[in-house]
VOVOPA-408116 format. One line per 10 residues: number of its first residue (from 1); their letters; for each residue x, y, z of C-alpha. Coordinates in steps of 0.02 Angstrom, whole numbers, plus 50000, padded with zeros to 5 digits. Each point is the difference from the previous one (the first is absolute). Example, Ala and Ser with C-alpha at 12.3 -4.5 7.8 and 13.67 -1.06 7.14 Angstrom:
<atoms>
1 = as = 50615 49775 50390; 50069 50172 49967
</atoms>
This chain:
<atoms>
1 = mmqadylvig = 50934 49435 50980; 50037 50027 49823; 50101 50120 49936; 50011 50077 49813; 50082 50175 49933; 49816 50019 49907; 49826 49933 50069; 49852 50029 49868; 49846 49994 50065; 49872 49941 49862
11 = gglaglsfal = 50027 49905 49836; 49932 50099 49872; 50078 50100 49867; 50074 50149 50098; 50053 49874 50140; 50090 49869 49865; 50077 50144 49904; 50063 50076 50135; 50076 49843 50063; 50069 49937 49845
21 = rvaksgsviv = 50102 50169 49973; 50068 50005 50190; 50044 49813 49993; 50160 50060 49907; 50064 50080 50141; 49936 49897 50145; 49881 49865 50074; 49830 50016 49986; 49846 49923 50094; 49828 50026 49921
31 = lnkgrlpesa = 49845 49964 50094; 49838 49941 49901; 49841 49971 50102; 49944 49858 49859; 50127 49898 49875; 50069 50098 49861; 49944 50041 49865; 49844 50054 50130; 49978 50197 50010; 49906 50121 49927
41 = tayaqggias = 50095 50052 49872; 49945 49821 49946; 49833 50040 49962; 50027 50177 49893; 49913 49969 49838; 50019 50145 49902; 50172 50033 49977; 50118 50147 50037; 49992 50160 49945; 50176 50075 49905
51 = vwspddsfda = 50030 50119 49859; 50062 49858 49843; 49923 50064 49879; 50069 50149 49864; 49824 50051 49995; 49995 50040 50197; 50116 50118 50124; 50082 50006 50171; 49885 50182 49997; 49825 49898 49969
61 = hvadteraga = 50037 49864 50126; 50041 50146 50126; 49850 50088 49954; 49888 49847 50009; 50048 49956 50175; 49995 50173 50069; 49814 50014 49907; 49948 49839 50085; 50080 50044 50176; 49895 50168 50022
71 = glcrretvdv = 50124 50132 50051; 50093 49871 50126; 50148 49935 49908; 50176 50047 50012; 50067 50052 49852; 50184 49947 50044; 49923 49816 50037; 49917 50009 49828; 50123 50057 49904; 50119 49857 50074
81 = vvregpdrir = 49872 49859 49988; 49982 50044 49805; 50151 50042 49941; 50094 49827 50088; 49840 49921 49954; 50088 49938 49826; 50155 49931 50074; 49894 49893 50142; 49907 49921 49867; 50164 49953 49917
91 = dliamgtqfs = 50052 49937 50165; 49855 49882 50015; 50013 49930 49824; 50191 49968 50022; 49945 49903 50176; 49894 49897 49870; 49842 50079 50002; 49882 49962 49834; 49888 50143 49940; 49865 49975 49875
101 = rgenggrdyd = 50062 50049 49834; 49892 50066 49865; 49886 49928 49875; 50085 49828 49911; 50127 50019 50138; 50094 50132 49930; 50184 50074 50086; 49885 50156 50086; 49897 49968 50151; 49834 50009 49998
111 = lgmegghrhr = 49944 50177 50096; 49841 49997 50081; 49885 50151 50042; 49911 50034 50174; 49909 50131 50087; 50063 50156 50029; 50122 49964 49869; 50059 50110 49844; 50090 49884 49923; 50017 49809 49980
121 = rilhasdatg = 50167 49979 50112; 49944 49841 50106; 50118 49855 49963; 49900 49844 50060; 50020 49816 49985; 49830 49962 49950; 49900 50024 50151; 50096 49928 50118; 50138 50118 50007; 50040 50004 50191
131 = seimraltaa = 49999 49795 49990; 50138 50008 49883; 50113 50117 50079; 49984 49918 50139; 50047 49840 49888; 50161 50091 49952; 50052 50076 50167; 49970 49838 50098; 50131 49910 49878; 50125 50138 50035
141 = vreepniqvl = 49977 49971 50179; 50000 49838 50038; 50176 49983 49901; 50078 50137 50091; 50111 49922 50141; 50005 50176 50089; 49835 50006 50035; 49887 49889 50130; 49790 49975 49982; 49932 49955 50164
151 = erhmaidlit = 49822 49952 49922; 49849 50015 50114; 50078 50130 50113; 49940 50154 50057; 50071 50158 50084; 49919 50039 50162; 50084 50171 50051; 50163 50085 49936; 50127 50015 50129; 50063 50186 50022
161 = agkldplskd = 50112 50084 50098; 49867 50070 50123; 49978 49800 50034; 50169 49979 50046; 50015 50147 50104; 49849 50109 50031; 50091 50163 50038; 50109 49970 49852; 49994 50146 49871; 50012 49897 49840
171 = tdcwgayvld = 49875 49936 49894; 50107 49838 49902; 49898 49857 49973; 50104 49838 50007; 49901 49873 49963; 49823 49910 50049; 49898 49858 50103; 49945 49880 49886; 49874 49852 50025; 50012 49853 49927
181 = ldsntvrtvs = 49840 49945 49947; 50012 49830 49989; 50081 49957 50179; 49941 50161 50054; 50165 50054 50067; 50064 50167 50029; 50174 50040 49918; 50102 50152 50023; 50086 50057 49834; 50133 50131 50002
191 = aratmlaagg = 50034 50097 49845; 50108 50167 49978; 49864 50045 49862; 49827 49962 49981; 49898 50032 49874; 49792 50000 50012; 49914 49940 49836; 49859 49905 50108; 49858 50048 49876; 49835 50086 50039
201 = agkvylytsn = 49828 49998 50102; 49884 49926 49901; 49935 49892 50132; 49943 50123 50095; 49839 50016 49895; 49868 49875 49986; 50012 49998 49812; 50166 50001 49937; 50107 49929 49842; 50147 49991 50109
211 = pdiasgdgia = 50062 49835 50056; 49964 49938 50164; 50196 50066 50054; 49961 50173 49981; 49966 50047 50173; 50095 50160 50007; 50155 49927 50119; 50134 50104 49915; 49904 50171 50039; 49950 49949 50167
221 = mayragapia = 50177 49940 50056; 50081 50154 49927; 49876 50120 50090; 50029 49906 50174; 50184 50032 49951; 49970 50186 49977; 49990 50033 49833; 49878 50123 49923; 49850 49939 49918; 49922 50103 49858
231 = nmefvqfhpt = 49841 50010 49904; 49907 49825 50056; 49841 50078 49957; 50033 49962 49804; 49955 49821 49971; 49977 49947 49846; 49822 49899 49962; 50043 49932 49825; 49837 50020 49918; 49977 49810 49920
241 = clyhpqaksf = 50027 49850 50109; 49890 49838 49931; 49857 50011 50108; 49939 49800 50019; 49987 49908 50182; 50144 49901 49967; 50133 50103 49911; 50064 50084 50167; 50025 50175 49905; 50108 49932 49831
251 = lisealrgeg = 50054 50154 49929; 49936 50065 49820; 50137 50068 49948; 49988 50193 49932; 50091 49952 49854; 49804 49943 49935; 49951 50180 50005; 50169 50030 49904; 49942 49892 49875; 49832 50067 49983
261 = avlkrpdgap = 49876 49922 50127; 49853 50105 50053; 49910 50020 50160; 49825 49972 50005; 49842 49965 50121; 49919 49824 50001; 49889 50065 49883; 50135 50027 49875; 50005 50208 50010; 50161 50066 49994
271 = fmqayhpdae = 50036 50133 50125; 50189 50061 50046; 49969 50165 49864; 49873 50052 50119; 50153 50012 50109; 50161 50062 49918; 50058 50030 49826; 50108 49861 49987; 49875 49876 50049; 50072 49824 50023
281 = laprdvvara = 50169 50080 49998; 49985 50119 50125; 50100 49976 50162; 49962 49871 50118; 49940 50104 50127; 49850 50069 49899; 49954 49842 49926; 49996 49916 50171; 49880 50134 50066; 49894 49992 49838
291 = idnemkvrgf = 49973 49827 50037; 49989 50024 50180; 49855 50117 49961; 49922 49874 49867; 49974 49869 50119; 49948 50124 50147; 49874 50108 49916; 49925 49872 49898; 50016 49855 50111; 50126 49901 49888
301 = dyvlldithh = 50079 49844 50069; 50143 50031 49867; 50008 50063 49821; 50075 49928 49845; 50159 50017 49925; 49975 49960 49793; 50122 49949 49875; 49906 49900 49892; 50024 50111 49851; 50177 49931 49999
311 = dadflrrrfp = 50051 49860 49895; 49982 49837 50119; 50200 49933 49945; 50066 50170 50022; 49916 49999 50191; 50069 49820 50024; 50170 50049 49949; 50002 50156 50082; 49915 49965 50156; 50035 49819 50037
321 = tiyerclsfg = 50007 50005 50192; 49838 50109 50005; 49922 49889 49868; 50021 49843 50105; 49970 50068 50164; 49825 50053 49943; 49952 49846 49893; 50046 49896 50143; 49852 50099 50091; 49874 49985 49848
331 = iditatpipv = 50038 50160 49926; 50085 49997 49806; 50057 50190 49984; 49990 49984 49804; 49820 49961 50009; 49943 50069 50167; 50030 50164 50100; 50100 49969 50182; 49901 50056 50158; 50127 50121 50096
341 = vpaahyccgg = 50002 50091 50152; 50131 50125 50083; 50125 49924 50135; 50151 50069 50094; 50137 49999 49882; 50154 50101 50048; 50077 50110 50133; 50057 50144 49942; 50069 50073 50184; 50131 49911 50099
351 = vmtnldgstp = 50162 50020 50066; 50074 50177 49938; 50155 49986 49911; 50154 50116 49923; 50037 49953 49825; 50151 49874 50066; 49847 49910 50070; 50049 50037 50158; 49890 50043 50160; 50042 50119 50161
361 = vrrlyaggev = 50049 49836 50083; 50178 49981 49943; 50047 49821 49915; 49827 49973 49985; 49939 50022 49803; 49846 49955 49918; 49930 49972 49846; 49847 49943 49915; 49809 50011 50041; 50053 50035 50177
371 = tmtglhganr = 50057 50167 49961; 49958 50164 49954; 50125 50082 49896; 49902 50133 49923; 49977 49925 49824; 49814 49943 50013; 49924 50153 50107; 49844 49993 50022; 49960 49865 49885; 50115 49864 49919
381 = lasnslleai = 49981 50020 49801; 50009 49815 49939; 50132 49888 49964; 50135 50098 50097; 50005 49919 50157; 50123 49855 49943; 50110 50149 49916; 49994 50096 50176; 50048 49837 50086; 50142 49945 49892
391 = vfatraarha = 50083 50191 49968; 49991 50020 50192; 50050 49832 50046; 50162 50043 49885; 50033 50161 50086; 49987 49933 50166; 50126 49874 49946; 50116 50107 49965; 49997 50128 50152; 49998 49831 50108
401 = teliaaspep = 50156 49936 49916; 50085 50190 50028; 49931 49993 50182; 50086 49844 50058; 50160 50013 49892; 50028 50186 50085; 49945 49929 50181; 50086 49810 50025; 49957 49996 50172; 49879 49850 50050
411 = apalppwnpg = 49835 49974 50073; 49992 50014 50193; 49956 49863 50085; 49815 49965 50002; 49895 49956 50160; 49890 49842 49940; 49817 49990 49997; 49931 50012 50177; 49800 49946 49990; 49979 50062 50186
421 = ravdsdesvv = 49852 49903 50109; 49927 49968 49833; 49885 49819 49975; 49947 49919 49883; 49815 50061 49942; 49846 49888 50019; 49891 50136 49927; 50062 50016 49804; 49810 50047 49973; 50050 50189 50066
431 = vtqnwdeirr = 50126 50009 49850; 49877 49960 49884; 49860 50110 50059; 50096 50159 50021; 50100 49964 49824; 49794 49954 49921; 49943 50177 50079; 50133 50130 49943; 49974 49912 49817; 49838 50035 50000
441 = fmwnyvgivr = 49978 50188 50072; 50159 50026 49896; 49900 49966 49841; 49842 50080 50073; 50059 50140 50086; 50184 50062 49937; 49957 49941 49826; 49979 50070 49799; 49908 50148 50087; 50004 50060 50156
451 = snrrlarahq = 49928 50123 50131; 50057 50073 50161; 49860 49907 50104; 50066 49832 49915; 50184 50050 50044; 49958 50039 50174; 49904 49801 50011; 50162 49942 49931; 50104 50073 50104; 49892 49985 50171
461 = ritalreeir = 50008 49810 49948; 50183 49979 49962; 50046 50098 50167; 49907 49869 50086; 50050 49858 49915; 50185 50048 49999; 50011 50016 50175; 49917 49807 50007; 50129 49941 49872; 50142 50082 50094
471 = qyywdfivtg = 49956 49904 50157; 49971 49817 49899; 50167 50044 49927; 50114 50010 50149; 49905 49859 50093; 50019 49859 49895; 50132 49927 49892; 50011 50081 49828; 49932 49899 49831; 49989 50054 49832
481 = dlielrnlat = 49818 50057 50013; 50009 50110 50147; 50161 50093 49929; 49897 50037 49855; 49855 50051 50090; 50104 50111 50107; 50079 50087 49835; 49813 49992 49908; 49928 50097 50160; 50173 50119 50006
491 = vaeliiasai = 49972 50031 49803; 49804 50040 50001; 50032 50139 50139; 50118 50080 49899; 49886 49989 49856; 49873 50076 50093; 50103 50133 50078; 50050 50044 49829; 49826 50019 49935; 49946 50113 50155
501 = krresrglhy = 50151 50098 49971; 49971 50033 49826; 49868 50144 49989; 49962 50001 49812; 49960 49858 49860; 50147 49962 49895; 50036 49867 49887; 49971 49814 50095; 49923 50122 50143; 49828 50064 49987
511 = nidypktadv = 49917 50031 50160; 49812 50078 49965; 50017 50106 50137; 50163 50083 49916; 49956 49982 49798; 50094 50132 49954; 50203 50007 49964; 50108 50095 50106; 50109 50143 49899; 50140 49935 50096
521 = aadtilrrse = 50062 49833 49968; 50097 49929 50181; 50023 49809 50047; 49960 49922 50152; 50104 49939 50116; 49979 49903 50145; 50153 49970 50142; 49988 49875 50159; 50073 50138 50102; 49862 50099 49948
531 = pfhldgefla = 49851 49928 50051; 49837 50048 49893; 49847 50071 50097; 49832 50077 49923; 50020 50158 49994; 49855 50142 50028; 49982 50023 49829; 49948 49840 49952; 49895 49961 50176; 49905 50194 49971
541 = slrarrqpaa = 49951 49904 49818; 49915 49868 50075; 49918 50100 50131; 49936 50110 49840; 49939 49854 49905; 49887 49927 50162; 49888 50185 50015; 49856 49985 49918; 49968 50089 49841; 49945 50188 49994
551 = ad = 49804 50001 49967; 49953 50076 49830
</atoms>
């Protein structure tokens, strides 16, 4: 048993920002599946968007965000994030983050341009912004005596009032059961407020730019705890990941296109102008679908991203990480176009929160990619994610501090982890097989372009697999791989159900059976208390497609 005033699940920008703020008023335990600074934040290349230049404005940033969001952004959320953004950037700078300066090391910061933005507003640290932010945050956390970091620990499940008393009508979250990945022992961690900042779910797809830790743990745990999950069908596929058998989907930043990189077919012909008037600077969903279409229609394995027209010294200075990584695979970006393909990158849906980062489960907060705050709508504007993470972490910390101050009662006694009759598994191949199957059918059936028939097949497979995994979970001693598989299956089910419920094409969700956008925009909300079933309209659409075409 471990106790703290605050439990933080996740060690990225949202989690560490929250931890640093609440540490002034109580004890904090931070869980990180890897070792700090390992997190999704650390892999962010492009930067963090905020109004910084006198040529820019809050209204312009709001307009760009809403344009990308395809009618589903919450205006109040967008206003809050955009207007509080500059102060949060100053907080990062005060903590030691060193953003890139302009030419010749001037006093002004170098502001990048990315797709969907009408102004230069991307603060960056060369092309390794996330790594620089995590360096500064990790150093600050290590120096804070009220913060205890448990590395190589992952949460198994949240502990809610319902687990303590099945008849209780309270929804309070009082901590979590946590697996020590090195000793494979389970700890009970008690907390008076819990921050869920466990990142995204890119590993549910076969090809992803995400690190291996992005298995949807936070979304799955929140769903099991009773929190509503929204808009999971909106999975952003980054248009440009390095195509190389050894690259493991290394991300080629949006910033290259912001600096004039051109997408071309393997024969050297540009193609983006045929898809959108903004060409390479179109929103990510448009660019990803364009590349996907070029590859499928023309049979390409990849397309090319060409920035060789720029000065070589500029490219090496502006994109040192990308330059060195590509060079390690024999690709000199100053002289040779980069082979690229789309890959699952960012989950725009997640745990629903209000403007304070609170969820409907009392004492449970959420921030970062694990959430659906309403900022991104149907498609995230480039570099808005880091901004959202720190704005909502700050707001959640403020609210959690006030909550604990107003209700000083200690957490109730929590029961220890009960493994029941579980035994060690001698069939680990089952975990590997199910993991691989989920990622493959999600890529093939629930990818960039979808259809009712593909979604029905995915639903059929995940229903069967979820039952297999559920039985396996209760029969055998938990391991990190088994917990991740359980969470991936839950997230896959949520994405499939959300995609089936959305009877239109909007933003990141494109269904060839519903190619038009509905007149009224609405969120897709799933709750564990309201199990999802295929409805009559969807089943009728499948039967209709099976009928032979009428004779001419």
